[in-house]
C-alpha positions as CSV (number, residue, x, y, z in Angstrom):
1,M,120.8,92.5,66.4
2,I,117.4,93.1,68.0
3,F,117.5,94.4,71.6
4,Q,114.9,92.7,73.8
5,K,113.8,94.5,76.9
6,G,112.9,92.5,80.0
7,G,109.8,92.8,82.1
8,C,108.2,92.1,85.4
9,V,105.1,90.2,86.4
10,Y,103.6,91.8,89.6
11,I,100.8,91.5,92.0
12,M,99.1,94.5,93.6
13,T,96.6,94.4,96.5
14,N,94.5,96.7,98.6
15,K,95.1,97.7,102.3
16,L,93.3,94.6,103.6
17,N,94.9,92.2,101.1
18,K,91.4,91.2,99.8
19,V,91.8,92.0,96.1
20,L,94.6,90.7,94.0
21,Y,95.6,92.3,90.6
22,V,98.1,90.7,88.3
23,G,100.0,92.8,85.8
24,V,103.0,93.0,83.6
25,S,105.3,95.9,82.9
26,S,108.7,96.7,81.4
27,E,108.9,99.8,83.6
28,L,107.7,98.5,87.0
29,P,108.5,101.5,89.2
30,S,106.5,103.9,87.0
31,R,103.7,101.5,86.5
32,V,103.3,100.9,90.3
33,W,103.4,104.7,90.7
34,D,100.5,104.9,88.2
35,H,98.5,102.4,90.4
36,K,99.3,104.3,93.6
37,N,98.3,107.6,92.2
38,K,95.2,106.4,90.3
39,T,96.6,107.7,87.0
40,Y,93.8,105.8,85.3
41,P,90.8,106.4,87.6
42,K,88.5,103.9,85.8
43,S,91.0,101.1,86.0
44,F,90.5,97.9,88.1
45,T,93.3,98.9,90.5
46,A,91.9,102.4,91.0
47,K,88.3,101.1,91.5
48,Y,89.4,98.5,94.1
49,N,92.2,100.6,95.7
50,C,95.0,98.2,94.8
51,D,97.9,100.4,95.6
52,K,100.3,98.0,97.4
53,L,102.9,96.0,95.5
54,V,103.3,92.7,97.2
55,Y,105.1,90.5,94.6
56,Y,107.1,90.9,91.5
57,L,109.4,88.7,89.3
58,F,111.7,89.9,86.6
59,Y,112.1,88.1,83.3
60,P,114.9,88.9,80.8
61,H,112.5,89.1,77.9
62,I,109.1,90.9,77.9
63,E,107.5,88.1,76.0
64,E,108.4,85.7,78.9
65,A,106.8,88.1,81.3
66,I,103.6,88.4,79.3
67,A,103.3,84.6,79.1
68,A,103.9,84.3,82.8
69,E,101.2,87.0,83.5
70,K,98.7,85.1,81.4
71,T,99.5,81.9,83.3
72,L,99.3,83.7,86.7
73,K,96.0,85.4,85.9
74,G,94.6,82.0,85.1
75,S,95.8,80.4,88.4
76,S,93.9,80.2,91.6
77,R,93.8,82.8,94.3
78,K,95.5,80.3,96.6
79,H,98.4,79.9,94.1
80,K,98.9,83.7,94.0
81,Q,98.8,83.9,97.8
82,Q,101.5,81.2,98.0
83,L,103.7,83.2,95.6
84,V,103.3,86.3,97.7
85,N,103.9,84.4,100.9
86,A,107.1,82.9,99.6
87,L,108.6,86.3,98.6
88,N,106.9,88.6,101.0
89,P,105.4,86.7,104.0
90,E,104.4,90.0,105.8
91,W,102.7,91.3,102.6
92,K,104.6,94.6,102.9
93,D,104.5,97.2,100.2
94,L,107.6,96.5,98.1
95,Y,107.4,99.8,96.1
96,E,110.1,101.6,98.1
97,S,112.5,98.7,97.6
98,L,112.2,99.3,93.8
99,L,113.5,102.8,94.2
100,E,116.6,101.9,96.1
Protein backbone atom coordinates (compact mmCIF):
# COMPACT_ATOMS: atom_id res chain seq x y z
CA MET A 1 0.00 0.00 0.00
CA ILE A 2 1.33 3.43 -0.95
CA PHE A 3 0.89 6.15 1.66
CA GLN A 4 -0.19 9.44 0.14
CA LYS A 5 0.43 12.60 2.07
CA GLY A 6 -1.97 15.50 1.91
CA GLY A 7 -1.20 19.11 1.20
CA CYS A 8 -2.48 22.65 1.42
CA VAL A 9 -3.04 25.38 -1.10
CA TYR A 10 -2.42 28.74 0.50
CA ILE A 11 -2.40 32.46 -0.19
CA MET A 12 0.14 34.86 1.27
CA THR A 13 -0.03 38.65 1.08
CA ASN A 14 1.88 41.71 2.25
CA LYS A 15 1.01 44.16 5.01
CA LEU A 16 -1.29 46.24 2.78
CA ASN A 17 -2.89 43.19 1.09
CA LYS A 18 -1.74 44.45 -2.32
CA VAL A 19 0.26 41.43 -3.51
CA LEU A 20 -1.17 37.89 -3.57
CA TYR A 21 1.00 34.78 -3.74
CA VAL A 22 -0.48 31.32 -4.24
CA GLY A 23 1.50 28.29 -3.09
CA VAL A 24 1.19 24.63 -2.19
CA SER A 25 2.88 22.67 0.59
CA SER A 26 2.68 19.37 2.41
CA GLU A 27 4.20 21.10 5.48
CA LEU A 28 2.30 24.38 5.72
CA PRO A 29 3.56 25.67 9.11
CA SER A 30 7.22 25.30 8.14
CA ARG A 31 6.62 26.69 4.64
CA VAL A 32 4.90 29.79 6.01
CA TRP A 33 7.77 30.16 8.51
CA ASP A 34 10.13 30.18 5.50
CA HIS A 35 8.10 32.98 3.90
CA LYS A 36 7.97 35.02 7.12
CA ASN A 37 11.70 34.69 7.71
CA LYS A 38 12.73 35.17 4.07
CA THR A 39 14.59 31.86 4.03
CA TYR A 40 14.85 32.28 0.26
CA PRO A 41 15.77 35.98 -0.11
CA LYS A 42 15.42 36.03 -3.91
CA SER A 43 11.96 34.48 -3.90
CA PHE A 44 8.79 36.32 -4.95
CA THR A 45 7.45 36.38 -1.39
CA ALA A 46 10.67 37.81 0.00
CA LYS A 47 10.93 40.44 -2.75
CA TYR A 48 7.34 41.63 -2.22
CA ASN A 49 7.22 41.10 1.58
CA CYS A 50 4.44 38.51 1.43
CA ASP A 51 4.62 37.33 5.01
CA LYS A 52 0.95 37.13 6.00
CA LEU A 53 -0.99 33.87 5.56
CA VAL A 54 -4.59 34.81 4.74
CA TYR A 55 -6.02 31.61 3.23
CA TYR A 56 -5.39 27.89 3.17
CA LEU A 57 -7.29 24.77 2.23
CA PHE A 58 -6.22 21.20 3.00
CA TYR A 59 -6.49 18.37 0.49
CA PRO A 60 -6.11 14.69 1.47
CA HIS A 61 -3.70 14.02 -1.41
CA ILE A 62 -0.85 16.30 -2.45
CA GLU A 63 -1.71 15.73 -6.11
CA GLU A 64 -5.13 17.33 -5.50
CA ALA A 65 -3.48 20.29 -3.79
CA ILE A 66 -1.06 20.77 -6.70
CA ALA A 67 -3.93 20.68 -9.21
CA ALA A 68 -5.90 23.19 -7.11
CA GLU A 69 -2.84 25.47 -6.90
CA LYS A 70 -2.50 25.50 -10.69
CA THR A 71 -6.18 26.36 -11.08
CA LEU A 72 -6.01 29.08 -8.43
CA LYS A 73 -2.85 30.61 -9.92
CA GLY A 74 -4.72 30.89 -13.22
CA SER A 75 -7.76 32.52 -11.68
CA SER A 76 -8.43 36.23 -11.37
CA ARG A 77 -7.37 38.41 -8.47
CA LYS A 78 -11.06 38.95 -7.74
CA HIS A 79 -11.60 35.20 -7.35
CA LYS A 80 -8.65 34.92 -4.96
CA GLN A 81 -9.97 37.87 -2.94
CA GLN A 82 -13.39 36.19 -2.73
CA LEU A 83 -11.80 33.01 -1.36
CA VAL A 84 -9.93 34.99 1.29
CA ASN A 85 -13.03 37.02 2.18
CA ALA A 86 -15.10 33.84 2.63
CA LEU A 87 -12.58 32.24 5.00
CA ASN A 88 -10.94 35.27 6.57
CA PRO A 89 -12.98 38.48 6.04
CA GLU A 90 -10.63 40.58 8.17
CA TRP A 91 -7.54 39.32 6.29
CA LYS A 92 -5.84 38.43 9.58
CA ASP A 93 -2.61 36.45 9.62
CA LEU A 94 -3.64 32.81 10.13
CA TYR A 95 -0.14 31.53 10.89
CA GLU A 96 -0.58 31.40 14.68
CA SER A 97 -3.75 29.32 14.29
CA LEU A 98 -1.70 26.68 12.45
CA LEU A 99 0.47 26.24 15.53
CA GLU A 100 -2.39 25.67 17.97
